[in-house]
Every structure is written in C-alpha cells, then in structure tokens.
PDB file of N, CA, C, O and CB in Angstrom:
ATOM      1  N   UNK A   1      -6.847 -20.737  22.602  1.00  0.00           N
ATOM      2  CA  UNK A   1      -6.399 -20.182  21.427  1.00  0.00           C
ATOM      3  C   UNK A   1      -5.447 -19.133  21.537  1.00  0.00           C
ATOM      4  O   UNK A   1      -5.427 -17.992  21.999  1.00  0.00           O
ATOM      5  CB  UNK A   1      -7.413 -19.753  20.734  1.00  0.00           C
ATOM      6  N   UNK A   2      -4.280 -20.282  20.672  1.00  0.00           N
ATOM      7  CA  UNK A   2      -2.596 -19.174  21.129  1.00  0.00           C
ATOM      8  C   UNK A   2      -2.426 -18.337  19.599  1.00  0.00           C
ATOM      9  O   UNK A   2      -2.912 -18.797  18.565  1.00  0.00           O
ATOM     10  CB  UNK A   2      -0.519 -20.545  21.503  1.00  0.00           C
ATOM     11  N   UNK A   3      -1.759 -17.214  19.642  1.00  0.00           N
ATOM     12  CA  UNK A   3      -1.460 -16.807  18.341  1.00  0.00           C
ATOM     13  C   UNK A   3      -0.252 -17.551  17.435  1.00  0.00           C
ATOM     14  O   UNK A   3       0.742 -18.157  17.836  1.00  0.00           O
ATOM     15  CB  UNK A   3      -1.165 -15.416  18.507  1.00  0.00           C
ATOM     16  N   UNK A   4      -0.639 -17.321  16.274  1.00  0.00           N
ATOM     17  CA  UNK A   4       0.322 -18.003  15.387  1.00  0.00           C
ATOM     18  C   UNK A   4       1.552 -17.145  15.650  1.00  0.00           C
ATOM     19  O   UNK A   4       1.517 -15.949  15.937  1.00  0.00           O
ATOM     20  CB  UNK A   4      -0.136 -18.071  13.772  1.00  0.00           C
ATOM     21  N   UNK A   5       2.555 -17.834  15.529  1.00  0.00           N
ATOM     22  CA  UNK A   5       4.070 -17.276  15.805  1.00  0.00           C
ATOM     23  C   UNK A   5       4.326 -16.111  14.633  1.00  0.00           C
ATOM     24  O   UNK A   5       5.059 -15.129  14.748  1.00  0.00           O
ATOM     25  CB  UNK A   5       5.361 -18.665  15.650  1.00  0.00           C
ATOM     26  N   UNK A   6       3.574 -16.466  13.552  1.00  0.00           N
ATOM     27  CA  UNK A   6       4.080 -15.671  12.168  1.00  0.00           C
ATOM     28  C   UNK A   6       2.889 -14.790  11.942  1.00  0.00           C
ATOM     29  O   UNK A   6       2.688 -14.542  10.754  1.00  0.00           O
ATOM     30  CB  UNK A   6       4.406 -16.722  10.691  1.00  0.00           C
ATOM     31  N   UNK A   7       1.902 -14.163  12.948  1.00  0.00           N
ATOM     32  CA  UNK A   7       0.981 -13.457  12.963  1.00  0.00           C
ATOM     33  C   UNK A   7       1.670 -11.780  13.153  1.00  0.00           C
ATOM     34  O   UNK A   7       2.800 -11.606  13.609  1.00  0.00           O
ATOM     35  CB  UNK A   7       0.022 -14.070  14.052  1.00  0.00           C
ATOM     36  N   UNK A   8       1.015 -10.963  12.839  1.00  0.00           N
ATOM     37  CA  UNK A   8       1.465  -9.665  12.907  1.00  0.00           C
ATOM     38  C   UNK A   8       1.210  -9.386  14.440  1.00  0.00           C
ATOM     39  O   UNK A   8       0.298  -9.937  15.057  1.00  0.00           O
ATOM     40  CB  UNK A   8       0.710  -8.667  11.850  1.00  0.00           C
ATOM     41  N   UNK A   9       1.955  -8.624  14.918  1.00  0.00           N
ATOM     42  CA  UNK A   9       1.835  -8.145  16.708  1.00  0.00           C
ATOM     43  C   UNK A   9       0.755  -7.156  16.702  1.00  0.00           C
ATOM     44  O   UNK A   9       0.706  -6.234  15.887  1.00  0.00           O
ATOM     45  CB  UNK A   9       3.384  -7.281  17.496  1.00  0.00           C
ATOM     46  N   UNK A  10      -0.183  -7.379  17.702  1.00  0.00           N
ATOM     47  CA  UNK A  10      -1.054  -6.606  17.939  1.00  0.00           C
ATOM     48  C   UNK A  10      -1.001  -5.163  18.307  1.00  0.00           C
ATOM     49  O   UNK A  10      -0.146  -4.788  19.109  1.00  0.00           O
ATOM     50  CB  UNK A  10      -1.544  -7.140  18.632  1.00  0.00           C
ATOM     51  N   UNK A  11      -1.816  -4.358  17.802  1.00  0.00           N
ATOM     52  CA  UNK A  11      -1.671  -2.948  17.599  1.00  0.00           C
ATOM     53  C   UNK A  11      -2.988  -2.275  17.711  1.00  0.00           C
ATOM     54  O   UNK A  11      -4.023  -2.871  17.413  1.00  0.00           O
ATOM     55  CB  UNK A  11      -1.049  -2.658  16.285  1.00  0.00           C
ATOM     56  N   UNK A  12      -2.975  -0.715  18.247  1.00  0.00           N
ATOM     57  CA  UNK A  12      -4.371  -0.467  18.340  1.00  0.00           C
ATOM     58  C   UNK A  12      -4.813  -0.055  16.840  1.00  0.00           C
ATOM     59  O   UNK A  12      -6.009   0.103  16.594  1.00  0.00           O
ATOM     60  CB  UNK A  12      -4.686   0.695  19.474  1.00  0.00           C
ATOM     61  N   UNK A  13      -3.862   0.109  15.876  1.00  0.00           N
ATOM     62  CA  UNK A  13      -4.596   0.295  14.678  1.00  0.00           C
ATOM     63  C   UNK A  13      -4.813  -0.834  14.131  1.00  0.00           C
ATOM     64  O   UNK A  13      -5.805  -0.755  13.407  1.00  0.00           O
ATOM     65  CB  UNK A  13      -4.048   1.092  13.787  1.00  0.00           C
ATOM     66  N   UNK A  14      -4.342  -1.870  14.136  1.00  0.00           N
ATOM     67  CA  UNK A  14      -4.556  -3.166  13.744  1.00  0.00           C
ATOM     68  C   UNK A  14      -6.160  -3.589  13.956  1.00  0.00           C
ATOM     69  O   UNK A  14      -7.003  -3.964  13.141  1.00  0.00           O
ATOM     70  CB  UNK A  14      -3.554  -4.065  14.565  1.00  0.00           C
ATOM     71  N   UNK A  15      -6.230  -3.338  15.605  1.00  0.00           N
ATOM     72  CA  UNK A  15      -7.549  -3.542  16.078  1.00  0.00           C
ATOM     73  C   UNK A  15      -8.828  -3.191  15.638  1.00  0.00           C
ATOM     74  O   UNK A  15      -9.894  -3.795  15.515  1.00  0.00           O
ATOM     75  CB  UNK A  15      -7.562  -3.157  17.007  1.00  0.00           C
ATOM     76  N   UNK A  16      -8.244  -1.487  15.333  1.00  0.00           N
ATOM     77  CA  UNK A  16      -9.398  -0.798  14.901  1.00  0.00           C
ATOM     78  C   UNK A  16      -9.834  -1.383  13.343  1.00  0.00           C
ATOM     79  O   UNK A  16     -10.973  -1.685  12.986  1.00  0.00           O
ATOM     80  CB  UNK A  16      -9.045   0.848  14.931  1.00  0.00           C
ATOM     81  N   UNK A  17      -8.921  -1.431  12.752  1.00  0.00           N
ATOM     82  CA  UNK A  17      -9.067  -2.061  11.194  1.00  0.00           C
ATOM     83  C   UNK A  17      -9.852  -3.127  11.225  1.00  0.00           C
ATOM     84  O   UNK A  17     -10.809  -3.198  10.454  1.00  0.00           O
ATOM     85  CB  UNK A  17      -7.747  -2.559  10.490  1.00  0.00           C
ATOM     86  N   UNK A  18      -9.577  -4.092  12.097  1.00  0.00           N
ATOM     87  CA  UNK A  18     -10.716  -5.058  12.128  1.00  0.00           C
ATOM     88  C   UNK A  18     -11.801  -4.841  12.524  1.00  0.00           C
ATOM     89  O   UNK A  18     -12.736  -5.370  11.922  1.00  0.00           O
ATOM     90  CB  UNK A  18     -10.549  -5.968  12.686  1.00  0.00           C
ATOM     91  N   UNK A  19     -12.016  -4.157  13.447  1.00  0.00           N
ATOM     92  CA  UNK A  19     -13.023  -3.633  14.319  1.00  0.00           C
ATOM     93  C   UNK A  19     -14.016  -3.149  13.084  1.00  0.00           C
ATOM     94  O   UNK A  19     -15.061  -3.754  12.845  1.00  0.00           O
ATOM     95  CB  UNK A  19     -12.434  -2.369  15.464  1.00  0.00           C
ATOM     96  N   UNK A  20     -13.560  -1.935  12.283  1.00  0.00           N
ATOM     97  CA  UNK A  20     -14.216  -1.300  11.242  1.00  0.00           C
ATOM     98  C   UNK A  20     -14.580  -2.269   9.820  1.00  0.00           C
ATOM     99  O   UNK A  20     -15.496  -2.206   9.000  1.00  0.00           O
ATOM    100  CB  UNK A  20     -13.279  -0.092  10.913  1.00  0.00           C
ATOM    101  N   UNK A  21     -13.602  -3.019   9.945  1.00  0.00           N
ATOM    102  CA  UNK A  21     -14.390  -4.090   8.649  1.00  0.00           C
ATOM    103  C   UNK A  21     -15.283  -4.932   9.018  1.00  0.00           C
ATOM    104  O   UNK A  21     -16.042  -5.274   8.111  1.00  0.00           O
ATOM    105  CB  UNK A  21     -13.488  -5.087   7.885  1.00  0.00           C
ATOM    106  N   UNK A  22     -15.483  -5.433  10.128  1.00  0.00           N
ATOM    107  CA  UNK A  22     -16.671  -6.279  11.309  1.00  0.00           C
ATOM    108  C   UNK A  22     -17.726  -5.392  11.096  1.00  0.00           C
ATOM    109  O   UNK A  22     -18.751  -5.940  10.691  1.00  0.00           O
ATOM    110  CB  UNK A  22     -16.270  -6.365  13.230  1.00  0.00           C
ATOM    111  N   UNK A  23     -17.783  -4.096  11.258  1.00  0.00           N
ATOM    112  CA  UNK A  23     -18.798  -3.485  11.407  1.00  0.00           C
ATOM    113  C   UNK A  23     -19.308  -3.240   9.987  1.00  0.00           C
ATOM    114  O   UNK A  23     -20.464  -3.399   9.596  1.00  0.00           O
ATOM    115  CB  UNK A  23     -18.571  -2.387  12.222  1.00  0.00           C
ATOM    116  N   UNK A  24     -18.449  -2.903   9.412  1.00  0.00           N
ATOM    117  CA  UNK A  24     -19.099  -3.090   7.951  1.00  0.00           C
ATOM    118  C   UNK A  24     -19.895  -4.152   6.848  1.00  0.00           C
ATOM    119  O   UNK A  24     -20.710  -4.125   5.926  1.00  0.00           O
ATOM    120  CB  UNK A  24     -18.254  -2.882   7.402  1.00  0.00           C
ATOM    121  N   UNK A  25     -18.786  -5.392   7.880  1.00  0.00           N
ATOM    122  CA  UNK A  25     -19.781  -6.478   6.990  1.00  0.00           C
ATOM    123  C   UNK A  25     -20.792  -6.990   7.610  1.00  0.00           C
ATOM    124  O   UNK A  25     -21.589  -7.533   6.844  1.00  0.00           O
ATOM    125  CB  UNK A  25     -19.142  -7.702   6.492  1.00  0.00           C
ATOM    126  N   UNK A  26     -21.143  -7.035   9.022  1.00  0.00           N
ATOM    127  CA  UNK A  26     -21.939  -7.352  10.117  1.00  0.00           C
ATOM    128  C   UNK A  26     -22.796  -6.373  10.453  1.00  0.00           C
ATOM    129  O   UNK A  26     -23.963  -6.763  10.407  1.00  0.00           O
ATOM    130  CB  UNK A  26     -21.241  -7.671  11.170  1.00  0.00           C
ATOM    131  N   UNK A  27     -22.606  -4.761  10.912  1.00  0.00           N
ATOM    132  CA  UNK A  27     -23.365  -4.110  11.383  1.00  0.00           C
ATOM    133  C   UNK A  27     -22.925  -3.776  12.557  1.00  0.00           C
ATOM    134  O   UNK A  27     -22.223  -4.573  13.180  1.00  0.00           O
ATOM    135  CB  UNK A  27     -24.389  -4.561  11.331  1.00  0.00           C
ATOM    136  N   UNK A  28     -23.264  -2.488  13.103  1.00  0.00           N
ATOM    137  CA  UNK A  28     -23.155  -2.373  14.313  1.00  0.00           C
ATOM    138  C   UNK A  28     -23.663  -3.080  15.612  1.00  0.00           C
ATOM    139  O   UNK A  28     -23.123  -3.170  16.714  1.00  0.00           O
ATOM    140  CB  UNK A  28     -23.403  -1.484  14.309  1.00  0.00           C
ATOM    141  N   UNK A  29     -24.988  -3.606  15.110  1.00  0.00           N
ATOM    142  CA  UNK A  29     -25.775  -4.490  16.097  1.00  0.00           C
ATOM    143  C   UNK A  29     -25.650  -5.520  16.499  1.00  0.00           C
ATOM    144  O   UNK A  29     -26.344  -5.991  17.401  1.00  0.00           O
ATOM    145  CB  UNK A  29     -26.674  -4.691  15.904  1.00  0.00           C
ATOM    146  N   UNK A  30     -24.549  -6.216  15.799  1.00  0.00           N
ATOM    147  CA  UNK A  30     -24.026  -7.595  16.062  1.00  0.00           C
ATOM    148  C   UNK A  30     -22.727  -7.551  15.952  1.00  0.00           C
ATOM    149  O   UNK A  30     -22.140  -8.597  15.675  1.00  0.00           O
ATOM    150  CB  UNK A  30     -24.513  -8.634  15.213  1.00  0.00           C
ATOM    151  N   UNK A  31     -22.016  -6.376  16.139  1.00  0.00           N
ATOM    152  CA  UNK A  31     -20.371  -6.216  16.862  1.00  0.00           C
ATOM    153  C   UNK A  31     -20.162  -6.904  17.714  1.00  0.00           C
ATOM    154  O   UNK A  31     -21.166  -6.991  18.421  1.00  0.00           O
ATOM    155  CB  UNK A  31     -19.920  -5.025  17.490  1.00  0.00           C
ATOM    156  N   UNK A  32     -18.992  -7.749  18.229  1.00  0.00           N
ATOM    157  CA  UNK A  32     -18.532  -8.423  19.328  1.00  0.00           C
ATOM    158  C   UNK A  32     -17.191  -8.010  19.354  1.00  0.00           C
ATOM    159  O   UNK A  32     -16.558  -7.650  18.362  1.00  0.00           O
ATOM    160  CB  UNK A  32     -18.721  -9.882  19.301  1.00  0.00           C
ATOM    161  N   UNK A  33     -16.705  -8.075  20.676  1.00  0.00           N
ATOM    162  CA  UNK A  33     -15.056  -8.286  20.898  1.00  0.00           C
ATOM    163  C   UNK A  33     -14.745  -9.659  20.596  1.00  0.00           C
ATOM    164  O   UNK A  33     -13.732  -9.967  19.968  1.00  0.00           O
ATOM    165  CB  UNK A  33     -14.503  -7.994  22.468  1.00  0.00           C
ATOM    166  N   UNK A  34     -15.747 -10.652  21.107  1.00  0.00           N
ATOM    167  CA  UNK A  34     -15.033 -12.243  20.362  1.00  0.00           C
ATOM    168  C   UNK A  34     -15.054 -12.199  19.222  1.00  0.00           C
ATOM    169  O   UNK A  34     -14.169 -12.887  18.713  1.00  0.00           O
ATOM    170  CB  UNK A  34     -15.693 -13.654  20.556  1.00  0.00           C
ATOM    171  N   UNK A  35     -16.027 -11.403  18.164  1.00  0.00           N
ATOM    172  CA  UNK A  35     -15.327 -11.788  16.853  1.00  0.00           C
ATOM    173  C   UNK A  35     -14.315 -11.056  16.334  1.00  0.00           C
ATOM    174  O   UNK A  35     -13.923 -11.361  15.208  1.00  0.00           O
ATOM    175  CB  UNK A  35     -16.153 -11.841  15.863  1.00  0.00           C
ATOM    176  N   UNK A  36     -13.593  -9.777  17.152  1.00  0.00           N
ATOM    177  CA  UNK A  36     -12.583  -9.053  16.766  1.00  0.00           C
ATOM    178  C   UNK A  36     -11.561 -10.152  17.289  1.00  0.00           C
ATOM    179  O   UNK A  36     -10.557 -10.339  16.602  1.00  0.00           O
ATOM    180  CB  UNK A  36     -12.536  -7.511  17.341  1.00  0.00           C
ATOM    181  N   UNK A  37     -11.694 -10.718  18.175  1.00  0.00           N
ATOM    182  CA  UNK A  37     -10.480 -11.709  18.765  1.00  0.00           C
ATOM    183  C   UNK A  37     -10.424 -13.014  17.708  1.00  0.00           C
ATOM    184  O   UNK A  37      -9.335 -13.484  17.379  1.00  0.00           O
ATOM    185  CB  UNK A  37     -10.880 -12.333  20.564  1.00  0.00           C
ATOM    186  N   UNK A  38     -11.460 -13.458  17.297  1.00  0.00           N
ATOM    187  CA  UNK A  38     -11.682 -14.330  16.693  1.00  0.00           C
ATOM    188  C   UNK A  38     -10.903 -14.202  15.015  1.00  0.00           C
ATOM    189  O   UNK A  38     -10.286 -14.968  14.275  1.00  0.00           O
ATOM    190  CB  UNK A  38     -13.126 -14.404  16.879  1.00  0.00           C
ATOM    191  N   UNK A  39     -11.261 -13.072  14.982  1.00  0.00           N
ATOM    192  CA  UNK A  39     -10.242 -12.536  13.350  1.00  0.00           C
ATOM    193  C   UNK A  39      -9.186 -11.916  13.614  1.00  0.00           C
ATOM    194  O   UNK A  39      -8.759 -11.092  12.805  1.00  0.00           O
ATOM    195  CB  UNK A  39     -10.907 -11.405  12.242  1.00  0.00           C
ATOM    196  N   UNK A  40      -8.524 -12.170  14.808  1.00  0.00           N
ATOM    197  CA  UNK A  40      -7.389 -11.603  14.802  1.00  0.00           C
ATOM    198  C   UNK A  40      -6.218 -13.063  15.728  1.00  0.00           C
ATOM    199  O   UNK A  40      -5.079 -13.198  16.175  1.00  0.00           O
ATOM    200  CB  UNK A  40      -7.679  -9.875  15.652  1.00  0.00           C
ATOM    201  N   UNK A  41      -7.139 -13.623  15.601  1.00  0.00           N
ATOM    202  CA  UNK A  41      -6.521 -15.239  16.409  1.00  0.00           C
ATOM    203  C   UNK A  41      -5.869 -14.931  17.559  1.00  0.00           C
ATOM    204  O   UNK A  41      -4.652 -15.064  17.691  1.00  0.00           O
ATOM    205  CB  UNK A  41      -5.294 -16.216  15.522  1.00  0.00           C
ATOM    206  N   UNK A  42      -6.710 -14.469  18.523  1.00  0.00           N
ATOM    207  CA  UNK A  42      -6.283 -13.870  20.002  1.00  0.00           C
ATOM    208  C   UNK A  42      -7.240 -14.072  20.787  1.00  0.00           C
ATOM    209  O   UNK A  42      -8.308 -14.338  20.235  1.00  0.00           O
ATOM    210  CB  UNK A  42      -5.972 -12.400  20.132  1.00  0.00           C
ATOM    211  N   UNK A  43      -7.228 -14.027  22.242  1.00  0.00           N
ATOM    212  CA  UNK A  43      -8.046 -14.176  23.385  1.00  0.00           C
ATOM    213  C   UNK A  43      -9.092 -12.576  23.326  1.00  0.00           C
ATOM    214  O   UNK A  43      -8.712 -11.409  23.219  1.00  0.00           O
ATOM    215  CB  UNK A  43      -6.884 -14.401  24.920  1.00  0.00           C
ATOM    216  N   UNK A  44     -10.077 -12.981  23.411  1.00  0.00           N
ATOM    217  CA  UNK A  44     -10.737 -11.137  23.774  1.00  0.00           C
ATOM    218  C   UNK A  44     -10.070 -10.291  24.735  1.00  0.00           C
ATOM    219  O   UNK A  44      -9.927  -9.075  24.612  1.00  0.00           O
ATOM    220  CB  UNK A  44     -12.326 -11.058  24.504  1.00  0.00           C
ATOM    221  N   UNK A  45      -9.613 -11.099  25.835  1.00  0.00           N
ATOM    222  CA  UNK A  45      -9.139 -10.135  27.127  1.00  0.00           C
ATOM    223  C   UNK A  45      -7.779  -9.411  26.096  1.00  0.00           C
ATOM    224  O   UNK A  45      -7.548  -8.209  26.229  1.00  0.00           O
ATOM    225  CB  UNK A  45      -8.479 -11.288  28.982  1.00  0.00           C
ATOM    226  N   UNK A  46      -6.984 -10.216  25.141  1.00  0.00           N
ATOM    227  CA  UNK A  46      -6.090  -9.471  24.634  1.00  0.00           C
ATOM    228  C   UNK A  46      -6.726  -8.261  24.429  1.00  0.00           C
ATOM    229  O   UNK A  46      -6.057  -7.367  24.948  1.00  0.00           O
ATOM    230  CB  UNK A  46      -5.506  -9.996  23.549  1.00  0.00           C
ATOM    231  N   UNK A  47      -8.093  -7.693  23.706  1.00  0.00           N
ATOM    232  CA  UNK A  47      -8.028  -6.667  22.686  1.00  0.00           C
ATOM    233  C   UNK A  47      -8.142  -5.674  23.847  1.00  0.00           C
ATOM    234  O   UNK A  47      -7.886  -4.489  23.635  1.00  0.00           O
ATOM    235  CB  UNK A  47      -9.214  -6.645  21.371  1.00  0.00           C
ATOM    236  N   UNK A  48      -8.572  -6.159  25.254  1.00  0.00           N
ATOM    237  CA  UNK A  48      -8.821  -4.744  26.502  1.00  0.00           C
ATOM    238  C   UNK A  48      -7.452  -4.214  26.845  1.00  0.00           C
ATOM    239  O   UNK A  48      -7.126  -3.141  27.353  1.00  0.00           O
ATOM    240  CB  UNK A  48      -9.600  -5.271  28.230  1.00  0.00           C
ATOM    241  N   UNK A  49      -6.613  -5.413  26.371  1.00  0.00           N
ATOM    242  CA  UNK A  49      -5.197  -4.627  27.104  1.00  0.00           C
ATOM    243  C   UNK A  49      -4.741  -3.273  26.258  1.00  0.00           C
ATOM    244  O   UNK A  49      -3.823  -2.492  26.510  1.00  0.00           O
ATOM    245  CB  UNK A  49      -3.674  -5.805  27.069  1.00  0.00           C
ATOM    246  N   UNK A  50      -5.699  -3.262  25.166  1.00  0.00           N
ATOM    247  CA  UNK A  50      -5.532  -1.979  24.156  1.00  0.00           C
ATOM    248  C   UNK A  50      -6.692  -0.998  24.427  1.00  0.00           C
ATOM    249  O   UNK A  50      -6.641   0.215  24.225  1.00  0.00           O
ATOM    250  CB  UNK A  50      -5.591  -2.436  22.473  1.00  0.00           C
ATOM    251  N   UNK A  51      -7.763  -1.698  24.922  1.00  0.00           N
ATOM    252  CA  UNK A  51      -9.172  -0.637  24.889  1.00  0.00           C
ATOM    253  C   UNK A  51      -9.592  -1.079  26.058  1.00  0.00           C
ATOM    254  O   UNK A  51      -9.788  -2.275  26.273  1.00  0.00           O
ATOM    255  CB  UNK A  51     -10.460  -0.763  23.615  1.00  0.00           C
ATOM    256  N   UNK A  52      -9.792  -0.035  27.031  1.00  0.00           N
ATOM    257  CA  UNK A  52     -10.561  -0.396  28.296  1.00  0.00           C
ATOM    258  C   UNK A  52     -11.997  -0.979  28.186  1.00  0.00           C
ATOM    259  O   UNK A  52     -12.437  -1.711  29.073  1.00  0.00           O
ATOM    260  CB  UNK A  52     -10.675   0.823  29.114  1.00  0.00           C
ATOM    261  N   UNK A  53     -12.678  -0.665  27.152  1.00  0.00           N
ATOM    262  CA  UNK A  53     -14.254  -1.325  27.247  1.00  0.00           C
ATOM    263  C   UNK A  53     -14.406  -1.052  25.783  1.00  0.00           C
ATOM    264  O   UNK A  53     -13.666  -0.390  25.055  1.00  0.00           O
ATOM    265  CB  UNK A  53     -15.615  -0.495  28.404  1.00  0.00           C
ATOM    266  N   UNK A  54     -15.789  -1.850  25.424  1.00  0.00           N
ATOM    267  CA  UNK A  54     -16.103  -1.665  23.692  1.00  0.00           C
ATOM    268  C   UNK A  54     -16.727  -0.660  23.044  1.00  0.00           C
ATOM    269  O   UNK A  54     -17.003  -0.617  21.845  1.00  0.00           O
ATOM    270  CB  UNK A  54     -16.886  -2.614  23.174  1.00  0.00           C
ATOM    271  N   UNK A  55     -16.986   0.317  24.054  1.00  0.00           N
ATOM    272  CA  UNK A  55     -17.187   1.626  23.947  1.00  0.00           C
ATOM    273  C   UNK A  55     -16.251   2.595  23.111  1.00  0.00           C
ATOM    274  O   UNK A  55     -16.500   3.799  23.058  1.00  0.00           O
ATOM    275  CB  UNK A  55     -17.230   2.002  25.164  1.00  0.00           C
TER     276      UNK A  55
END
C-alpha cells in the first residue's frame, strides 16, 4: 500500500488524532496499529518511525 501523493504527510499529531478517534470508535481492547495505518493509508511500520511501540 503506497500513500497517495495528495495526502497530508504523517506527523505525531496526525497519528495521535487517528489513534484517539479509533479508540473512541472501537474501544481500547480492539485498538491496533494496523487499523491506524489503514486509516492513514500507509504501512504499519511507518507508525513506528514516530513511536517506538504501541504503548
């Protein structure tokens, strides 16, 4: 999956916003980095460039 050219570049702030939205929608127990990556149209490993781990 390659990010679309017209998407906003990733940043900690954007990732956190998506994380909080997903947790609000699905709950903390079903939260996953893969869901965050899917929502941001990127690879899960890209999230780890900004954060060391899921915690």
